[in-house]
N, C-alpha and C positions, 0 to 999 in steps of 0.2 A: 108282438102280441102274445106269443107263447110265453115269453119271459115274464110279461106282466101277469098272466094267469098263474104261472108257477109261483111268482112272488106273492100273489094274493092267497094261493093255496097254503103256502108256508106260513103266512101271517095268521091263518085260521088255526093251524096246528101249534105254532109258537108265536103268539102275539107279543109285540113289543109293548112293554108296560111303562106308564108314566113313572118317572123316578120319584115323584112326590107322593102320589096317591095310589099307585099300582093299578089304575084303570087301564084297560087296553087302548092303545093309541089307534087312531083312525088315519086314513090318508090325509096328508097335509100337516099332521102334527109331528113334532120332532123332539124326542127326549121327555117332554112334559106335555100333558094334555092342554087344550085350549082354556079350559076352566081354571086350571092351576096357573097358567101363564097370565091370564087376566087378573088373577088374585095376588100376583107378586107384591110383596110389601115394599113398594117403591119408597125410597128415602126422601127424595126431593131436597136433599141437604143444600144443594147449590142455590136453592130459592129461599133458604133460611138466613136470618140475620139476628145474631151472628152465626156464621157457618161453623158447625161443630168440628169439621175436619181442619179448618184453618186454625181454629183455637188450639189444637194440639201442637201446632208449630209456633206458638207464641214466642216472639223474639227473633224469628227468621223472617225478615221483611221481604224476602224473595218469594215466599209462598203467598200467592195471590188468590187462590180459589181451591175448592175441593168438590169432588163429584163421587157419589156413592150410588150404586144401582139399587141395592135392597137393604132393608134393615135386617140385622142378624138376630134371629130368634132360635133358641134352643129347640132342636128337632124340626126346625122350619125348613122351607124349601131351599133357602140359600145354603144352609149347613149341609143338607143332603147332597146338593149338586156339587158343592166344593169338596166334600168328602170323596166323591167319585173321582174328581180331578187329582186331588192331592195324595190319596192313599190307595186308589184302585186302578191307577194308570189310564184313566179314561180322559185322554187329552181332547177327544172330540167334543166332550161337553164343555171343556175349557174354551175352545174356539167358539162354540155356539154362545156361551155366556158373553164372550167378548163382542160377538156380533150383535146380540141383543142390547148390550150396554152401549155399543157404538150407535145403534139406531135410536136409543133412548136419548143420547147426548149429541146426535149429529148436528143439530142446529147450533148448540152452544159451542161445540168444538170448532165448527166452521168459523164462527164469529171470532174466536180467540186467535185464529191464524197461527197455530202452533207449528214449531219446527220439527217435532218428533215426539216419540214415546220412549220413556226409559223404564223398563221393567225392574222392580227391586230385585237385585240378583241373589241367587243362592250360592253358597260355597260350592266349589267344584266337587267335593266329596258327596254332599247331599244331592247335588244335581245328577251325579253319576248313578247314585242309588235309585233315585226316582225316575230317571230317564229323561227328564226335562224340567225346566223352571216353569211352574204353573203361571206365574205372572207374565212370562214371555208368551205362553200359549194364549192367555187372555188378550194380550196386546196384539197378537196376530189376528184375532177375531175383530178387534177394533180397527185394525189396519184394513181388513177386508171391506169394511163399510166406509171408512174415511179416507183411505189412501195415505195416512200418515206414516212416515218413516219410523222404523223401530231402531233405536240406537243401542243395540245389544252390547257393543264393546266399550261403551263409554264408562261404565261403572262396574266394579267387581267387589265381591265380598271376600275379605282377606282372612277371616277366621270362621271356623265351623263351630260356633258356639251359640247357645240360645240367647235371645235378646235379654238384656239385663233389666227386665221390667220392674223388679223389686227394688232397684236402686232409685235414689232420688234423682230429680230432673237435672240438677247441676252435674251430678256424677255421671249421668248418661251422656251429657254433652262432652264431658272431659274424655270419655272413652270412644267418641265417634270415629276418630281416625283409625282406631284399632279394628273396626268392623268393615268399613268401606273405603274404597280408594278409586279416584278418577284416573283412568289409564289413557284416555283419549281426550285431552283437554280442548283441543281445537274443534272437536265435533260438538261441543256444548257451549263454548264461550259466546256470550251475548245472545243465547238462544232462549226460546220459550218452549218449555217441555212439559209433558204430561207424565208424572211419576206414578206408576201403577203397582199396586200390590193386590193380592187376592182378598185379604181380609185386614181391616184395621181394627184393632182392639184397644190397647193402651195408646197406640200411635208411636211408640218408641222406635220401632224399626224404620218406618217410612220417614220419621222426623230426622233420624240419624243420617239416612241417605240424602235427605234434602239439605242438611247442613253441609255435607261434603260438596254437593253440587253448587250450593250458594258460594262457598269459599273458592270454588274453581271457576267462577265467572259466569254462571248461568244468570240470565236476566230475570226470568220469571218461571216459577214452578207451580204447577197445579196438581194437587193430589187426586188420585182416582182409585177406587176399589170396588169390587163386586158387592161386598157386604161389610157392614160395620154395626157395632152395638152402641155407637155414640149417641 
């Protein structure tokens, strides 16, 4: 009881603010206020035909579906929250985003009967600098809701270079093996996996990773991201 009173007293002096609108949070709210949460710009891409996330992987027949939590808008809530995760070391928000995403997709993911989640990997140098892979943190949140296994060791990034998004599509495919490599083929052969990244913009990064997985024997691949401007 004393602990609760002390916590309430501190919240009066140092209120926790919504990361989107800066309004003081009340009991029961976490990171964003209820109003902002209700106004999330949900994408519902998985209900669209054609699915814009599947279209970015045209030519890869193993990509069967795509799921995006929010539409990406400049200075919008998705950008603000992901900025906290990627550049301010706020991994707790990453986990929470994954949990919200997992609840948003819980019915769909259960129906798919997936074998696991593969976070799009960071190069070890970038991971060391950031302290974690943001896609893996988000995957942990999804796991908390769904119980899906995270296949962290299946795929690695072999080069610490920016995605070559200015190159043509054919040229990007020709360079796919130089960016990603499957190191545990047995863990993914004949499996159905959710390949997750934090943001999908051009789609080059996740498409390259999907191509390597397809060549290594994965049966079905489903894209997932917290935000996309597609």
